[in-house]
C-alpha positions in Angstrom: 11.2 -41.3 5.6 8.9 -40.6 2.6 8.7 -37.2 0.9 6.7 -34.9 3.1 4.1 -32.4 2.0 4.0 -28.7 2.7 1.0 -26.4 3.1 1.6 -22.9 1.7 -0.6 -19.9 2.5 -1.3 -18.1 -0.8 -3.9 -15.4 -0.1 -6.4 -14.2 2.5 -9.4 -12.2 1.2 -13.1 -11.6 1.7 -13.8 -13.1 -1.8 -11.7 -15.7 -3.6 -12.0 -16.3 -7.4 -10.5 -19.5 -8.7 -10.5 -21.9 -11.7 -10.1 -25.6 -11.5 -8.4 -27.1 -14.6 -9.2 -30.8 -14.9 -11.2 -33.0 -12.5 -11.0 -32.3 -8.7 -12.8 -34.2 -6.0 -13.8 -33.0 -2.5 -14.6 -35.1 0.6 -18.4 -35.3 1.1 -19.3 -34.6 -2.5 -19.9 -37.3 -5.1 -19.5 -35.0 -8.1 -16.2 -33.8 -9.5 -15.3 -30.1 -9.7 -13.9 -28.2 -12.7 -14.3 -24.7 -14.2 -14.6 -21.2 -12.6 -15.8 -20.6 -9.0 -16.0 -17.9 -6.4 -15.9 -18.3 -2.6 -17.2 -16.0 0.0 -18.5 -16.1 3.6 -22.1 -15.9 4.5 -23.1 -16.2 8.2 -19.9 -18.1 9.0 -20.5 -20.5 6.1 -18.2 -20.7 3.0 -20.4 -20.3 0.0 -18.9 -21.6 -3.3 -20.6 -20.5 -6.4 -20.2 -21.8 -10.0 -22.3 -20.8 -13.1 -25.1 -23.2 -12.2 -24.3 -24.7 -8.8 -23.9 -23.4 -5.2 -22.2 -25.3 -2.4 -22.1 -24.5 1.3 -19.5 -25.8 3.8 -18.5 -25.1 7.3 -14.9 -24.2 8.3 -13.0 -25.5 5.3 -13.0 -27.4 2.1 -10.3 -29.1 0.0 -10.2 -29.8 -3.8 -7.9 -32.6 -4.7 -6.7 -33.3 -8.3 -7.4 -36.7 -9.6 -4.1 -36.5 -11.5 -1.4 -34.3 -9.8 0.8 -34.2 -12.9 -1.8 -32.9 -15.4 -4.3 -30.9 -13.3 -3.9 -27.5 -11.8 -5.9 -24.6 -10.4 -5.7 -20.8 -10.8 -6.1 -18.2 -8.1 -7.0 -14.7 -9.3 -5.5 -11.5 -7.9 -2.8 -12.9 -5.6 -0.9 -10.2 -3.8 2.9 -10.5 -4.3 5.6 -8.3 -2.8 3.5 -7.7 0.4 4.6 -4.4 2.0 7.5 -3.9 -0.6 7.6 -1.0 -3.0 6.7 -3.3 -5.9 3.6 -4.8 -4.3 1.1 -5.9 -7.0 -1.6 -8.5 -7.8 -1.3 -11.3 -10.4 -3.2 -14.4 -11.3 -1.2 -17.5 -10.3 -1.5 -21.2 -11.2 -0.7 -24.0 -8.8 -0.4 -27.8 -8.7 -1.6 -30.0 -5.9 -4.5 -29.6 -3.4 -6.5 -26.3 -3.1 -7.8 -25.8 0.5 -10.1 -22.9 1.4 -10.2 -22.2 5.2 -12.4 -19.7 7.1 -10.1 -17.3 9.0 -12.1 -14.7 11.0 -14.3 -12.8 8.5 -12.1 -13.8 5.5 -11.1 -16.9 3.5 -7.5 -18.1 3.3 -6.3 -20.1 0.3 -3.8 -22.9 1.1 -1.9 -25.0 -1.4 -0.9 -28.5 -0.2 1.8 -30.2 -2.3 4.9 -32.4 -2.1 8.0 -30.6 -0.9 10.0 -31.2 -4.1 7.3 -29.7 -6.3 7.2 -26.7 -3.9 11.0 -26.3 -4.1 10.9 -26.3 -7.9 8.8 -23.2 -7.8 10.8 -21.6 -5.0 14.1 -22.0 -6.8 12.6 -20.7 -10.0 11.3 -17.7 -8.1 14.5 -17.0 -6.1 17.1 -17.7 -8.7 17.6 -16.7 -12.4 17.5 -19.2 -15.2 21.1 -18.2 -16.0 22.4 -19.5 -12.7 25.0 -22.2 -12.6 23.9 -25.7 -11.8 26.1 -25.8 -8.7 24.4 -22.6 -7.4 21.0 -24.0 -8.1 21.9 -27.3 -6.3 23.2 -25.3 -3.3 20.1 -23.2 -3.1 17.9 -26.2 -3.5 19.5 -27.8 -0.4 19.3 -24.6 1.8 15.7 -23.9 0.7 14.7 -27.6 1.5 16.6 -27.5 4.8 15.1 -24.1 5.9 11.6 -25.4 5.1 11.9 -28.7 6.9 13.5 -27.0 9.9 10.6 -24.5 10.1 8.1 -27.4 10.0 10.0 -29.1 12.8 10.1 -25.9 14.8 6.4 -25.5 14.6 5.8 -29.0 15.9 8.0 -28.1 18.9 6.4 -24.7 19.7 2.9 -23.8 20.8 0.6 -22.7 17.9 1.0 -19.1 16.8 4.4 -18.6 18.4 5.9 -15.3 17.4 9.6 -15.3 16.8 10.2 -11.6 17.6 10.9 -9.7 20.7 11.2 -6.2 22.1 13.3 -5.2 25.0 12.7 -1.6 26.1 14.0 0.7 28.8 14.3 4.4 29.2 17.6 4.4 27.3 17.4 1.4 25.0 15.0 -0.1 22.5 16.1 -3.5 21.1 13.9 -5.3 18.6 14.5 -8.4 16.4 12.1 -9.8 13.9 11.8 -13.4 12.6 9.2 -15.6 11.0 5.9 -16.0 12.9 4.6 -19.5 13.1 1.5 -19.7 11.0 -1.5 -21.6 12.4 -3.3 -22.6 9.2 -0.3 -23.5 7.1 3.4 -24.3 7.3 4.8 -21.3 5.3 3.5 -18.2 3.5 4.1 -17.6 -0.2 5.9 -14.3 0.0 9.4 -13.1 0.8 8.6 -13.2 4.5 9.1 -16.9 4.2 10.3 -18.1 0.8 9.0 -16.6 -2.4 6.6 -19.1 -4.0 4.5 -18.4 -7.1 3.4 -21.9 -8.0 3.5 -22.9 -11.7 3.4 -19.2 -12.6 7.2 -19.2 -12.9 8.6 -21.0 -15.9 10.7 -24.0 -14.7 14.0 -24.4 -16.5 15.6 -27.7 -17.2 18.5 -26.6 -14.9 16.2 -26.0 -12.0 14.5 -29.4 -12.5 17.9 -31.1 -12.7 19.1 -29.3 -9.5 16.0 -30.4 -7.6 16.1 -34.0 -8.9 19.8 -34.5 -8.2 19.6 -33.1 -4.6 16.2 -34.8 -3.8 15.8 -35.3 -0.1 19.3 -33.8 0.8 19.5 -31.4 3.7 22.2 -29.8 5.8 22.3 -31.1 9.4 24.3 -30.3 12.5 24.3 -32.8 15.4 21.7 -34.8 13.5 19.2 -31.9 13.5 18.2 -30.2 10.2 19.9 -26.8 10.0 17.9 -23.5 10.0 19.7 -22.4 6.8 19.6 -18.6 6.3 20.8 -16.6 3.4 21.2 -12.9 2.3 22.4 -11.1 -0.8 25.9 -10.1 0.1 27.8 -10.6 3.4 30.2 -7.8 2.6 33.3 -10.1 3.0 32.4 -11.7 6.4 29.2 -13.5 7.4 27.3 -12.7 10.6 26.3 -14.9 13.5 22.7 -15.9 14.0 22.4 -14.6 17.6 23.4 -11.1 16.6 20.5 -10.8 14.2 17.7 -12.9 15.8 17.0 -14.6 19.1 20.1 -14.9 21.4 20.7 -18.6 20.5 24.0 -19.8 19.1 24.0 -22.0 16.1 27.6 -23.1 15.4 26.9 -23.5 11.7 25.6 -19.9 11.5 28.8 -18.1 12.7 31.5 -15.9 11.3 32.9 -17.0 7.9 35.5 -15.1 5.9 34.1 -15.1 2.4 37.2 -16.0 0.6 40.0 -18.5 0.1 42.2 -16.9 2.8 41.9 -14.3 5.6 42.1 -10.6 4.5 45.7 -9.2 4.5 46.6 -6.2 6.8 43.0 -6.1 8.3 41.9 -7.2 11.7 38.6 -8.9 11.8 37.9 -8.4 15.5 35.3 -5.7 15.2 34.9 -5.1 19.0 37.7 -2.6 18.2 36.0 0.3 16.4 39.2 1.2 14.7 39.3 -2.2 13.0 35.7 -2.0 12.0 36.2 1.4 10.5 39.3 0.3 8.5 37.4 -2.9 7.3 34.4 -1.0 6.0 36.4 1.7 4.3 38.6 -0.9 2.6 37.8 -3.1 -0.5 39.3 -6.5 0.4 39.0 -9.4 -2.1 36.0 -11.6 -1.4 33.8 -14.0 -3.3 30.9 -11.5 -3.1 33.2 -8.6 -4.2 32.1 -8.5 -7.9 30.6 -6.2 -10.5 30.2 -9.0 -13.0 26.8 -8.6 -14.6 26.6 -12.2 -15.6 27.0 -13.3 -12.0 24.8 -10.6 -10.5 21.9 -11.4 -12.8 21.8 -14.9 -11.4 20.8 -13.5 -8.0 19.4 -10.0 -8.4 16.0 -9.3 -9.9 15.9 -6.7 -12.7 15.0 -3.8 -10.4 17.8 -4.7 -8.1 20.4 -4.8 -10.9 20.3 -1.0 -11.2 22.7 -0.8 -8.3 26.0 -2.7 -8.3 27.5 -0.8 -5.3 26.4 -3.1 -2.5 29.7 -4.7 -1.5 30.8 -1.2 -0.4 28.2 1.6 -0.5 27.6 5.2 0.6 24.4 7.1 1.7 24.3 10.8 2.5 21.6 12.7 4.5 21.3 16.4 5.3 20.4 17.3 8.9 16.8 18.0 7.8 16.5 14.7 6.0 17.9 12.5 8.8 16.1 14.1 11.7 12.8 13.9 9.7 13.5 10.3 8.7 14.3 9.0 12.2 11.3 10.8 13.6 9.0 9.2 11.0 10.5 5.7 11.3 10.9 5.5 15.1 7.9 7.6 16.1 10.3 9.5 18.5 11.2 13.2 18.1 14.9 13.3 18.8 15.1 17.0 17.7 18.2 17.7 15.6 20.5 14.6 15.3 23.8 15.3 17.0 25.5 12.0 16.6 25.1 8.3 15.6 27.5 6.3 17.9 28.4 2.6 17.4 27.7 0.7 20.7 28.1 -2.9 19.7 29.1 -4.7 16.5 28.8 -8.3 15.4 31.4 -10.5 13.7 30.8 -9.0 10.3 31.1 -5.4 11.6 27.3 -5.1 11.4 25.9 -2.9 14.2 23.9 -4.7 16.8 23.4 -1.6 18.8 23.5 2.1 17.7 23.1 5.2 20.0 21.1 8.0 18.4 22.0 11.3 20.1 19.5 14.2 19.5 19.0 17.6 21.0 15.7 16.3 22.6 16.3 12.6 23.1 19.1 10.0 23.3 18.3 6.3 22.7 20.2 3.2 21.9 18.4 1.0 19.3 19.0 -2.5 17.8 19.2 -5.2 16.5 20.4 -4.9 12.9 17.1 -4.8 11.1 15.7 -2.1 13.4 18.8 0.0 12.7 18.4 -0.4 9.0 14.7 0.4 9.2 15.1 3.6 11.2 17.9 5.0 9.0 16.3 4.6 5.6 12.9 5.2 3.8 12.8 1.4 3.1 15.9 -0.4 4.5 19.6 0.4 4.5 21.6 -2.2 2.6 23.0 -3.4 5.9 23.9 -2.3 9.4 27.7 -2.6 8.7 28.5 1.1 8.4 30.6 3.9 9.8 29.4 7.5 10.2 31.1 10.8 9.1 29.7 14.2 10.1 30.3 17.4 8.2 29.8 21.1 8.5 29.2 21.3 12.3 27.5 24.4 13.6 27.1 24.7 17.4 27.9 21.0 17.6 25.1 20.0 15.2 26.2 18.4 11.8 24.7 19.7 8.6 25.4 16.4 6.9 25.8 12.7 7.8 27.6 10.3 5.5 27.1 6.6 6.0 29.7 4.3 4.4 28.7 0.7 4.5 29.4 -2.9 3.6 27.2 -5.7 2.3 23.5 -6.2 1.6 21.2 -7.9 4.0 21.6 -9.5 7.4 24.7 -11.4 6.3 23.9 -14.7 8.1 24.5 -18.1 6.4 24.9 -18.4 2.6 25.9 -15.2 0.8 24.0 -15.5 -2.5 26.3 -13.3 -4.6 29.4 -15.0 -3.1 27.9 -18.5 -3.8 27.1 -17.4 -7.4 30.7 -16.4 -7.9 31.9 -19.7 -6.4 29.7 -21.6 -8.8 31.2 -19.7 -11.7 34.7 -20.4 -10.4 34.1 -24.1 -10.5 33.3 -24.9 -6.9 30.8 -27.8 -6.4 27.5 -27.3 -4.5 28.8 -29.2 -1.5 32.0 -27.0 -1.3 29.8 -23.9 -1.5 27.5 -25.1 1.3 30.3 -26.3 3.6 32.1 -23.0 3.1 29.2 -21.0 4.5 27.7 -23.5 7.0 30.7 -24.4 9.2 30.6 -27.9 10.6 27.4 -28.9 8.9 26.9 -32.2 7.1 24.9 -33.2 4.0 22.4 -35.9 4.6 19.8 -37.6 2.4 16.7 -38.1 4.5 14.3 -39.4 1.9 
């Protein structure tokens, strides 16, 4: 197998401004292209304008660099952090092929480039330059595996398949969210897929070394590339895939105790609520149980480093705050919130189902992301939490205290745990085989 290419969706807008640095060619045109251009739609036609020339094409056009290593292109005002609190626009520079595709009444920018070049940017965007080489190698392999697994999944599915579902009855609302198969490209450039910012991120020698030394290596299970997931902090035990996304078991994405040995004096069967309560309120040793700034800075962006209480955390709401929040986020008026009752937990103590009891409405919600979404202005750190109620008056609490564990969905690799393992001297393969049980490393090109 030769190194595959990947197509990445960068931006969709009514008008695209871009610069070509070097000489680019385009099928159907004898001249080469360089300099500053704008692209817009006019009567279903893509109109590309330079200072002195205008070009018109139907459907799509690609600009290919004559020399991949020395030539690049700039896209102006790319939106990053889509739907996050830090959403902003920035100019971004890319290597490879620039493709402009008509999509409805807008134009979509797609970057086509070799997988290893794509990964160099992804790892530089996801990880800090201070990361250990072993962590960078481990992340290179899971990012490569995830990407190639998604491309394989798209080939198997019908175009535009949505990996999300809603199950609703009078008493229950269960939602899970996953990547939607894109029709014009393999993956998007934002956090929804993997964060990719082209050549905008400064590549470090360590990142280049990690990519080069793991070139073509993926994780496999039963000879199929693994759908390698990761989150910030598992909270001491990782979660199973089927408890977060579609109800399909992946043996390599199952419960893993994030340490050298099982926790002492703590049961890890969280179908028993008493065991879950004791686990979440305790502070057991774990690879991801750290406050070491050097380690945390490898994984957390600057604005994430303000909080180091993520292994075990606490959130408090007044009755007014929580009833207003749940109404806004769910679209349902529960009245005053009487109780939040655990219905079902996963292997990491994360709630899969939670019953919200109000004076006007009672409803069970799930899965974990829906629970986190409804109980926070943005997202709760995780759905692994227990609830305390205070100052009851006529059975209605004046305050709710949520005590929780971990950050994110907890499936697959625990980034903070992996960073700690790297600092402790574990090799990249030991890190990967710790989190992905039964998986194997395989060089496929």
